[in-house]
C-alpha positions in Angstrom: 25.3 21.6 -59.0 23.8 18.6 -57.5 25.6 19.3 -54.2 24.2 22.8 -54.1 20.6 21.6 -54.7 20.9 19.0 -52.0 22.2 21.7 -49.6 19.3 24.0 -50.5 16.9 21.2 -49.8 18.3 20.5 -46.4 18.2 24.3 -45.6 14.6 24.5 -46.8 13.6 21.5 -44.7 15.1 23.0 -41.6 13.3 26.3 -42.2 9.9 24.5 -42.6 7.4 24.5 -39.7 7.6 21.3 -37.6 4.2 20.1 -38.7 5.3 20.2 -42.4 8.7 18.5 -42.0 9.0 14.9 -43.3 8.9 12.3 -40.6 12.3 10.6 -39.9 12.8 7.3 -41.6 13.6 4.3 -39.4 16.8 2.7 -40.7 17.4 -1.0 -41.1 20.2 -0.9 -38.5 17.8 0.4 -35.8 15.3 -2.3 -36.6 18.0 -5.0 -36.4 19.2 -3.5 -33.1 15.7 -3.7 -31.6 15.3 -7.3 -32.8 18.7 -8.2 -31.4 17.8 -6.6 -28.0 14.6 -8.6 -27.9 16.4 -11.8 -28.8 19.0 -11.2 -26.0 16.4 -10.5 -23.4 13.4 -12.6 -24.5 13.6 -14.8 -21.4 13.5 -11.8 -19.0 10.7 -10.2 -20.9 8.7 -13.4 -20.9 9.2 -14.1 -17.2 8.2 -10.6 -16.1 5.1 -10.7 -18.4 4.1 -14.1 -16.9 4.7 -12.9 -13.4 2.5 -9.8 -13.9 -0.3 -12.0 -15.4 0.0 -14.3 -12.4 -0.4 -11.4 -10.0 -3.4 -10.1 -11.9 -5.0 -13.5 -12.0 -4.5 -13.9 -8.2 -6.1 -10.4 -7.7 -9.1 -11.4 -9.9 -9.6 -14.6 -7.8 -9.3 -12.9 -4.4 -11.0 -9.5 -5.1 -14.5 -9.0 -3.9 -16.8 -8.1 -6.9 -18.7 -4.8 -6.8 -22.2 -4.5 -8.4 -23.5 -1.2 -9.6 -27.3 -0.5 -9.7 -28.6 2.3 -11.9 -31.7 4.4 -11.8 -33.0 7.3 -13.9 -34.7 10.3 -12.5 -36.3 13.2 -14.3 -36.7 16.7 -12.9 -39.5 18.6 -14.6 -39.6 22.3 -14.0 -42.9 24.1 -14.1 -41.1 27.3 -15.0 -39.8 27.7 -18.5 -36.1 28.8 -18.7 -34.6 30.4 -21.7 -31.1 30.4 -20.5 -29.4 27.0 -20.7 -26.9 27.9 -18.0 -29.7 28.5 -15.6 -31.2 25.1 -16.4 -27.8 23.4 -15.9 -27.3 25.2 -12.5 -30.7 24.1 -11.2 -30.2 20.5 -12.4 -26.8 20.4 -10.7 -28.4 21.7 -7.5 -30.8 18.8 -7.7 -27.9 16.4 -8.0 -26.4 18.0 -4.9 -29.7 17.3 -3.1 -29.6 13.7 -4.2 -26.1 13.3 -2.7 -26.8 15.4 0.4 -26.2 14.1 3.9 -29.9 14.5 4.9 -31.1 12.0 2.3 -28.2 9.6 3.1 -29.0 9.7 6.8 -32.7 9.1 6.1 -31.9 6.0 4.0 -29.3 4.7 6.5 -31.9 4.9 9.3 -34.7 3.4 7.2 -32.7 0.4 6.0 -30.6 0.1 9.2 -27.3 0.3 7.3 -25.4 1.2 10.4 -25.4 -2.5 11.4 -24.4 -3.6 7.9 -20.7 -4.7 7.9 -20.3 -3.2 4.5 -21.0 0.3 5.9 -19.4 -0.2 9.3 -15.8 0.0 8.0 -14.8 2.9 10.3 -15.9 1.3 13.5 -12.8 -0.9 14.0 -10.5 1.9 15.0 -13.3 3.3 17.2 -13.5 0.0 19.1 -9.8 0.2 19.9 -10.2 3.8 21.0 -13.0 2.8 23.3 -11.0 0.0 24.8 -8.2 2.4 25.6 -10.6 5.0 27.0 -10.0 7.6 24.2 -13.6 7.8 23.0 -17.1 7.5 24.2 -19.1 4.2 23.9 -20.8 3.8 20.5 -24.4 4.7 20.2 -26.9 4.4 17.3 -26.2 8.0 16.3 -22.4 7.5 16.1 -22.9 4.2 14.2 -25.0 6.1 11.6 -22.3 8.8 11.4 -19.7 6.1 10.7 -21.9 4.7 7.9 -22.2 8.1 6.2 -18.7 8.1 4.6 -18.9 4.8 2.8 -22.5 5.5 1.8 -21.6 8.8 0.2 -18.6 7.2 -1.5 -20.7 4.5 -3.1 -23.5 6.9 -4.3 -23.0 9.0 -7.5 -25.3 11.0 -9.7 -24.7 12.8 -13.0 -26.7 14.7 -15.6 -27.5 12.9 -18.8 -26.5 15.4 -21.6 -28.4 18.7 -21.7 -31.6 17.2 -20.4 -33.5 17.1 -17.1 -32.6 13.4 -16.7 -30.3 12.4 -13.9 -28.6 9.0 -13.7 -28.0 7.8 -10.1 -25.8 4.8 -9.3 -24.9 2.9 -6.2 -22.1 0.4 -5.6 -22.4 -2.6 -3.3 -21.1 -6.1 -2.8 -24.7 -7.4 -3.0 -26.6 -6.7 -6.2 -30.0 -6.9 -4.5 -28.8 -4.6 -1.7 -27.5 -2.1 -4.3 -30.9 -1.9 -6.0 -32.8 -1.7 -2.7 -30.6 1.2 -1.4 -30.8 3.1 -4.7 -34.6 2.8 -4.9 -34.8 4.1 -1.3 -32.6 7.1 -2.3 -34.8 7.9 -5.2 -37.9 7.6 -3.1 -36.5 9.8 -0.4 -35.4 12.5 -3.0 -38.9 12.6 -4.5 -40.4 12.9 -1.1 -38.0 15.7 -0.3 -39.0 17.5 -3.4 -42.7 17.1 -2.6 -42.0 18.5 0.9 -40.2 21.4 -0.6 -43.0 22.1 -3.1 -45.7 21.9 -0.4 -47.3 18.8 -2.0 -46.3 16.2 0.4 -48.8 17.4 3.0 -51.6 17.4 0.4 -53.4 14.6 2.2 -53.0 16.4 5.5 -54.3 19.6 3.9 -57.4 17.8 2.5 -58.0 16.1 5.9 -57.7 19.4 7.7 -60.1 21.1 5.3 -62.6 18.3 5.7 -62.3 18.5 9.5 -62.8 22.3 9.5 -65.7 22.0 7.1 -67.3 19.2 9.2 -66.9 21.3 12.3 -68.5 24.3 10.7 -71.4 22.3 9.3 -71.9 20.6 12.7 -71.9 23.9 14.5 -74.4 25.4 12.0 -76.6 22.3 12.2 -76.5 22.4 16.0 -77.6 26.1 15.9 -80.5 25.3 13.5 -81.6 22.3 15.5 -81.6 24.2 18.8 -83.5 27.1 17.3 -86.2 24.7 16.0 -86.5 22.6 19.2 -85.9 25.1 22.0 -88.5 24.9 24.9 -87.1 27.0 27.7 -87.1 30.7 26.8 -85.0 31.7 29.9 -81.8 29.8 28.8 -82.4 30.1 25.0 -80.7 33.4 24.5 -77.4 32.4 26.2 -77.4 29.0 24.5 -78.1 30.5 21.1 -75.3 33.0 21.6 -72.9 30.2 22.4 -74.0 28.2 19.3 -73.8 31.2 17.1 -70.3 32.0 18.3 -69.2 28.3 17.8 -70.6 28.3 14.2 -69.0 31.6 13.3 -65.6 30.5 14.8 -65.7 27.2 12.9 -66.6 29.0 9.6 -63.9 31.6 10.2 -61.3 28.9 10.8 -62.3 27.2 7.7 -62.2 30.3 5.6 -58.9 31.5 7.0 -57.2 28.1 6.4 -58.3 28.2 2.8 -57.1 31.7 2.4 -53.7 31.0 3.9 -53.3 27.8 1.7 -54.1 29.7 -1.5 -51.7 32.5 -0.6 -48.9 30.1 0.2 -49.3 28.2 -3.1 -49.3 31.5 -5.1 -46.2 32.7 -3.2 -44.3 29.5 -3.9 -45.2 29.6 -7.6 -44.0 33.2 -8.0 -40.9 33.1 -5.8 -39.1 30.0 -7.1 -39.5 27.3 -9.7 -41.3 24.2 -8.6 -39.8 20.8 -9.6 -41.8 17.7 -10.1 -39.3 14.9 -9.7 -40.3 11.4 -10.8 -38.6 8.1 -11.3 -38.2 7.1 -15.0 -36.4 3.8 -14.5 -36.3 2.1 -11.1 -33.1 0.3 -10.0 -33.0 -3.5 -10.6 -30.3 -5.9 -9.3 -27.4 -5.9 -11.8 -26.6 -9.2 -13.5 -22.8 -8.9 -13.6 -20.2 -7.2 -11.5 -19.0 -3.7 -12.5 -15.5 -4.2 -11.0 -13.0 -5.7 -11.2 -13.0 -6.0 -15.0 -10.9 -9.0 -16.1 -10.0 -7.7 -19.6 -8.8 -4.4 -18.3 -6.8 -6.0 -15.5 -5.2 -8.6 -17.7 -4.4 -6.0 -20.4 -2.7 -3.7 -17.9 -0.8 -6.6 -16.4 0.5 -7.7 -19.9 1.6 -4.2 -20.9 3.2 -3.6 -17.5 5.0 -6.9 -17.6 6.4 -6.2 -21.0 7.6 -2.7 -20.1 9.2 -4.0 -16.9 11.0 -6.7 -18.8 12.3 -4.2 -21.4 13.4 -1.9 -18.6 15.3 -4.8 -16.9 17.0 -5.7 -20.2 18.1 -2.1 -20.8 19.5 -1.9 -17.3 21.5 -5.1 -17.8 22.9 -3.8 -21.1 23.9 -0.5 -19.4 25.6 -2.2 -16.5 27.5 -4.6 -18.8 28.7 -1.7 -21.0 29.8 0.2 -17.9 31.6 -2.9 -16.5 33.5 -3.5 -19.8 34.5 0.1 -20.3 36.0 0.2 -16.8 38.5 -2.6 -17.5 41.7 -1.3 -19.1 44.0 -3.8 -21.1 47.4 -4.6 -19.4 50.6 -4.8 -21.7 52.2 -8.3 -21.8 55.9 -9.2 -21.5 56.1 -10.1 -25.1 54.7 -6.7 -26.2 57.3 -5.1 -23.9 60.1 -6.9 -25.6 58.9 -6.0 -29.0 58.4 -2.3 -28.2 61.9 -2.0 -26.6 64.3 -0.1 -28.9 66.9 -2.2 -30.7 69.8 0.2 -29.9 69.3 -0.3 -26.2 69.4 -4.0 -26.6 72.7 -3.8 -28.6 74.2 -1.4 -26.1 73.4 -3.8 -23.2 75.0 -6.7 -25.1 78.3 -4.8 -25.8 78.6 -3.6 -22.2 78.1 -7.2 -20.9 80.8 -8.6 -23.3 83.3 -5.8 -22.3 82.8 -6.7 -18.6 83.5 -10.4 -19.3 86.7 -9.6 -21.3 88.0 -7.4 -18.5 87.4 -10.1 -15.9 89.2 -12.7 -18.1 92.4 -10.6 -18.6 92.7 -9.8 -14.9 92.6 -13.5 -13.9 95.4 -14.5 -16.3 97.9 -11.8 -14.9 
């Protein structure tokens, strides 16, 4: 009865889903086997762990630290979006503008990064090619092109949650340089957005309106002054016509400019959303390096050393078991004598005695 219940329990456990089956219990023999394995190979495991830690320490000493500067931008849309997917798409497009080649080239030219050794990593092979005559001599344009790849690799931008905030980072060996470059990127991006929205030329527009207004007022004033102070009636008609034409032309240019400006602003507001980008938090020089991180490097080295030592120990046990299983035991002479049948031994003794007796009788005759 007990055996039947036990069999039913095993059958029920096999038919249960995997997630409801009881977890296997680790036996004491398995634990003792693991401890014995560690005891046999503790020296190898320790040596590999210390070797990995030594390599990691040497890497931390010789590696050049990298500093990451951070800045926070906000992109405020003047158009209200109901769809969250549309907002996400537009913010991602702004991130693409931040990481675009045009902004990178403008910052490289402004800060003269093409002459910076940190951004001139691709010029070594170019120098060899020029010496061999495979490429043209380097110019300022080509040097700027070489600096684009490391610049774009060091610059990154991501959206902060489901907001209009964008976090921009830049990596450099010099913390002050990282903050300077990142602030230049943010400034160039804001300038680009102002250009796109038609607000960058606001000062020029105001100056142009003032110039046209001044010209119109001056032409009108000249016409009025001449009308009051004219003395020669013969030339007055022709001169007045010229002044009237100049006054009307200036006033017409002023009115046309204002009309075109208003029409352009209305078209931009109706055709596409306008973004007003601003800098929330400017980049400041980071106080500590972002990489390499000593804790992570040492932790990876410790785990890797332990795993390598365990693998070497398992290989040693496997090779030893293969070597011992390949050696077959050879039978000894004593075992051969014991295993020989007794009847054969008696038969050999009787045959030897018969031969000796025969020889003895023949000699006496």
